[in-house]
N, C-alpha and C positions, 0 to 999 in steps of 0.2 A: 734503368728499366722499370723498377718498382714505382718510382715517382711518376713516370709517364703513364703507367697503367692506372695509378690512382687518379691522375688528372683526366684521363680518358673517361673513366667511370663517373667522375664528378660532372664532366660535360654532358654525359648521357643522362644523368639524373636531372640536371638543370633544364634539359630539353623538354621535360614535362609531357613526354609521349607515354601514355599510360599502358602501352605495350612494351616499351623499352625501359622506362624508368624503374618499374618493379624488378626487372631482371638485373639492371645495373646495381640496385640496392642490394639484392641477394648476392651478387658477385662481390660487392664490396665487403659484405659481412664475411664472406668465405675467405677472402684473402687476408682479412684483418686478424685471422687466427694466428698469422705470422707476426711476431712482435715488431720486426723492422718495417713491414708494410703498414702496420697499424700506426706506427710513429709517423710515417710519411703521410698517412691519411689525416691524422690529427693536425699535422703542420700545414697540410693543404686546405684545411678548413671545411672538411666534409661534414662535421657535426652541424655547423651553421647551415649547410646546404640541406641536410636531412630535416632540420627544424623548419626551414623555409618551405619545404614541401607541404607542411600543414596548411600554409596560407593558400596555396594554389590548388589543393586537393579537397574539394567539397564532397567527395564521395568515398573517401578512405581507400583509394585504389593505388596510391603511389608506392606503398611499401615503406614510406618514411618512418612511421611509428614502429613498425616491426624492426627496421634496421637500427633505430636508436635504442630500442630495448635490448637487442642482441649485443650491440657494442658496449652498452653500459655494464655488461658483465665483466668488463676489463677495468682494472683499477686506474690505469692511465687515462682511459676515456672518462671515467667518473671524475678524476681530478680536473680534466679539461672542462667538463660540463659545469663545475663549480666556479669556473672563471668567466669573466665577461658577462654577456647578457643572455646566455643560452636559456637559463631557467626563467628569466624575466619574460623572454619571448613566448615561452610555453604558457606561462601564467596569463599573458595578454591574450593569446589565442583561446584559452579556456573561457575567457569572458566574451568571446565573439557571439554576436546574435545569430550567426549561421550555425545551425544545430550540429551538422557533421563536423565542422571545424572545431567547435567547442568540445564535442564528444571525444574526438581523437586526441586533442590536447589534454583533456581531463583524464582520459585513460592512460596517456603517457606519463603524466605527473603521478598518477597512482602507481604505475609500475615502477617508476624511478624512485618512488618513496620507500620501496623495499630496501634501498641502500641508505644506511645511516647518514652518510655525508651529504647525499643528495636531498634526503628528506629535510635535513636541517636548512638547506638552502631554500627548498620549496616553502617551508614554514616561514622563514624570514622574508621571502619575497611576496608573501600574500597568497600563496597557492591554496592554502586551506580555506581562507575566507572566500576566495573565488568559487571554490567548489560548493561551499555552504550557500553562497548567494544564488547559485544555479538551482538550488532546491526550490526557489520561489518562482522559477520560470517553467511553465508547464511543459514546453517541448524539451527542456534540458533536465528536468527534475529526476527522472528515473536513472539516467546516466550518473548524475551527481550523487544520488542515494546509494547506488552500487559502489561508487568510489568512496563514499563516506564510510561504508562498512569496512573497507580495507584500511583506511586511515585510522579508524578507531582501534585497530589492533596495536598501534604504536603509542606509547604513553605521551611522548612529546606532542604528537599530532592531536591526540585525544584532549590534552589539556587546552590546546588552542581552540579546538572545536567546541568544547564545553563553555567557552567564554564568548560564543557567538549567539545569534538568535536561531540556532539550529532547531530548538524546540518548537518555535512558532512556525518555521518553514515546514517541518515535518507534519505538524498539525494541519497546515494549509493544504499539503498534499493529500491528506485524508479527506478534508472537506471538499476538495476539488475532484476527488476520486481518481487521482493520478495513478494509484496502484492498480487500477483496472487495466492499465496499459501493459505493453510488452516491448522489451528491447531484445537483447540476446537472451534475457532471462525474463520469466514471468514477474510482473510487478508484485503479485501476491507472495511470491517467494522472497522478494526483497523485503516486503513488509514483515514477513515471518522472521527474517534474520534481524531486522531492526528491533523487533519485540523480544528476540532472544538475547539482545545486548542489554544488560542490566542498566547501564547508564542512560541509553537512549529511551528505554521503556519508562524508566523513572521520570525522565524529563517530559515525556508525553502524558504521563498520568498526573504529574505535578509540575507543570511548566515553571521555569525560573522567571519567565517574563509574563506579565499579566495579559490575559486574553479575556475579552468580554464582548457582549452584544451591544450594538448601538441602538438608537431609538427605532430603527427600521428592521431590527432583527438580523443584521448582518454582522459577522465576526470582524473585529478590528485587527486584521492581520497587518504586519508591516509591509511596506512596499506596494500597497494597493492604491496609492495615489493620495494627494492632499485632499482635504475636505471638499474644496471646490471642484476637484476632479470627480469625486464620488457623488456629487449632488444630482446630476442628471439620472444616474442609475437609481438613487434613492427615491427621487421624485417619481420615476416610472413605476417603481415597486409600490409606492404609496397609492398612485392612481389605480394600478391593477388591483390592489387590495380593496379599494373602494368599489370598483366595478364588480368584483366577485362577491364581496360580502356586504356591500352597501354602506359600511362604516368602518373606520379604522379598528384594528384589533389590538389587544394588549400584547406586547412582546413578552413571551414567557422567558424566564431566566433558566439557563442551563449551566452546568459546570464548565468552567473555562479550561477544559482538557479534552483528551481524545474521546472520553466517554460522553461528555456533553455534546461534542460535535456529532458523534454517531446518533445520539439520542435525538438531536434536532433533525438529522436527516431522516430518521425513522418516523418522527412524529409530524413534521411540518412539510414533508414532501409527498405528493400523491402519485409520483411516478414510480412504477414498479421497478424500473431499472435502478433508480437511486436507492430505493429501499433494499434491493437485492445486494448492491454494493456494500451498504452499511452492514447488512447481516453477514456478508462474507468477511468483512473486516472484523466483526465481532467474533466470528469463529476462530480467527487467528488470535485475537486478544484474550479470549476466554481460556487459552491454554496456560495462563499465568495467574497464580493465586493473588498477587497484589492487584492485578487488573480486575479480578472478580470482586475483591473487597471494595474497589472504587465504584462498582456498579450498585452497591447496596444503598437503598433508600433514595435513589435519585429518579426513579420512575422509568428507567430504560427497560425493565423487565415487562412492564405493562405494554410499552410500545412494541416490544418484540413479539409478545403474544398476539397482538393485533395483526402482525405480519403473517400469521398462519393463513389468513384469508387470501393473500395475494402473492407472496414471495415463494420461490422454489422451496417446497416443504422439506426436502432433504437437507437443505442448508439450515433452515430454521430448526429442524430436529437436532442437528448436530450441536447448535448453540444451546438449545434448551437442555439437552442431556449434560452438557458441560457445566452450565450454571446450576443445574439441579443438584449437583454434588456439593454445592455450597449451602449450608443450612439456612442462612438468612435469605439468600436468593431463592431457595426452594420455597420458603414461606411466602415470598412475593409472588411466585407462580400460583400458589394456592389462593392468594388474595385476588387473583384474576378470575375466580370461579364464575362470576356473572358473565364475563366475556366468553369464557369457554362454554357456558350453558347456552348463551345466545347462538353460538356457532353450532352447537349440537342440535338446537331447535330449528336450524335452517331447513328449508324445503328444497334447497339447491344441492343436488348430488355432489357437485364439485367441491363445495364448501365442506360437506360431510366427509368426503374422502380425505381432505386436508386435515381437519381437526381430529378425526379418528386416528390417522397416521401419527399425528403429534402426541396424542394421549397414549397410544400404544407404545411409542418409543419411551415414554416416561413411566410405564407400568411398574417398573422395578422400585419406584419411589413409593413406599407404602402410604405416606401421608397424602401425597397427591392422588394416589389411586383411591383411597378412602373418601377423599373429598369429592371426587368425580362420581363415585358410586352413590353418594348421598344426595346427588342432584335429582330433582323431580324428573327432569327430562331424561336422565339416564334410565330411571325405572320405567318410564314410558317406552323407551327404545327397547328395553329388555322384553317387554310384552309383545310388541309387533313393530319391528324396525321399518319394514316396508310400508305398512299402513300409515305410520306416522309421517313418513316422507311425503307420500302422496296417496290420500285415501281413495282416489279414483283410479289408481294405477293398476294395470293388468301386467303382471311380470313377464318379461322376456329375458332369455338367458344372458344377453350381452348388452342390454341397455344400461344407461347411467344410473337409474334408480336401483336396479338390481345390484350393480357394482357397489353402490353406496350402502345398500342393505347388508351385503356380504362384509363390507368393511366394518360396519357396526357390530355384526356378529363376531367378527375376528377380534375386535377390541374387547368385547364383553368376555369372550373365551379366554383371551390373554389375561385379563384382570382376574377372572375366576381361578385360572391356573396359578397366578402369582399368590392369590389368597391361600390357595391350598398348599403351595410350597412353603409359605411363611408359617402356616398353622402346623406343619409337620416338622419344623426345625427343632 
């Protein structure tokens, strides 16, 4: 009776009817809580059937992954999975070009890796390398990064990961702004967890594999094609550079790490969306002292200050406040005084609103505050903010010039209050 029941469920699963198959998988898992029926199921080859569902299911609806995960809680099932080609098949599916198939197999390998015996098999059969390689594929990368974080919790898997080009793949994800995306989790949350991992953060700040710019200002990441494959793109970039600038420009050198990549995005890209992504990534990175130390003396602070003009000022302010806590980076903010003075001299209300918000957020830093107050333009704004913005302006309660004037007054008031507070300490 039990054997016939198992065979019937197996037949229903193989039918690939996505109304019937998930129900059959759920029923199989239910009856396998009985040891005798579970033995019948193993002998009947249902594990191979569940794994084959990965191949036919490009939308994750079959229930195969859920069934395999549930059954793997039983020791006899785990013993069976270590035999034959079960793990090999999952590793093969994780390499699939079809995103959903690769995702399901990757997630299954990750869940199975929680069991020591299965994790050993996954490592031996190349499962870790497959997941790391998927970091270099834009459509697969976030799923792979999520899996990577789980695998890094296990010493044996971590040792294998650290001997791959995981550092370059993660840096490439930053450069391609992959963490802007969303899977079941926000990409930015995954990036935060990557940077909370000491080993991964260290590799991104000081990559084990060399990363540099080629003559056309492109990062030499692995897997981007042979030189002859990259030639058309480089030629197009060179032609575009000549059309825009009239002559080739000198390629500036940047650090071959995550700071250098973000620095280049901030400085060489005129798209607000790209700069916004770079600043958002910096907001995550700036939570770590070693990352802040890597920012010293490389010019990224100046590039960040320029972003006050265009990028969401709330994000810029968050980063500025974090880096202002670092003495050397705070000194670099002070050295951008000419840029800040230029922004304060602007006759565009929107720019005034941005720079005053940034400076007001930094008002608790005494040396920054004193530097700003010593500026000639600051003293002019103290006298008559509205007149300085537009000498021919007639104020109205809600217009942009009045809003900018009020923002200037608010900044000056905040600075004065901070001076008074410090004087009375």
